[in-house]
N, C-alpha and C positions, 0 to 999 in steps of 0.2 A: 372286544375292541371298542364297542360302542361306549362302554363305561369309561375306558381310558380316554377316549376322545372327548367325552363330555367333561371329564375331570380337568383335562388340560385346557380345553376351550373356555371353561368357566373361570379360569384364573385371570384376574384383571388387576394390575397389568400382567401381561404374559411374562413369566420368569424366563431367564436365560438357561436355567437348569432346574431339574427336579430329581428327587430321590424317592425310590419306592422299595418295598420289600415284597418279594415274590419267589415262589419255588418254580415259576415257569410262565404260565399263560398270561397272567396279568402283566408281568414284567416285559414280556415280548410285545404285548399290545402297546404298553406305554412307550417302549423304545421305538416302535414303528410310527406311532402318532407323533412322538417327539421329533423324530427325523423329518417328518412331513412339515412340522411347524417350525423347525429350526431351533428346537429346545434340546439341550444336552440332557441325557437321561443316565442316571446311575441306578443300577438295580442291585440291592443287597439280596444275596441268595444263600440258603443253607449249604454247607459243604457237600451234602449228599444229593444235591439237585441232579435231576436226570440230565445226562449229557446232551440229549437232543434239545432240551429246553434251554440249556446254557448256550448252545449253538445258535438257537433262534434269536435270543436276546442280542448276541453279538452280531449276527447277520443284519439285524434291524438297526444296528448302530448304538446299542446300549453298552455302557461300561459296567462290568460286574465287579462287585466287592463281595467276597465270600465271608459270611459271618463266622464267629467262633462258637463253639458249642458250650 
């Protein structure tokens, strides 16, 4: 989470939205920090991502786009 927070807080000016690729933990962290900062987060995930990690991204407010193989 510290890396995600540092990445979003270092953007100047702060964007309204960001996109990241993650199979889970990083995407969830970016979604959580984005929600706290009012930044819309889209997380691109592989189609085989673990269901619990997909759920975490969604719970934290991230939108998921599954990539193609």
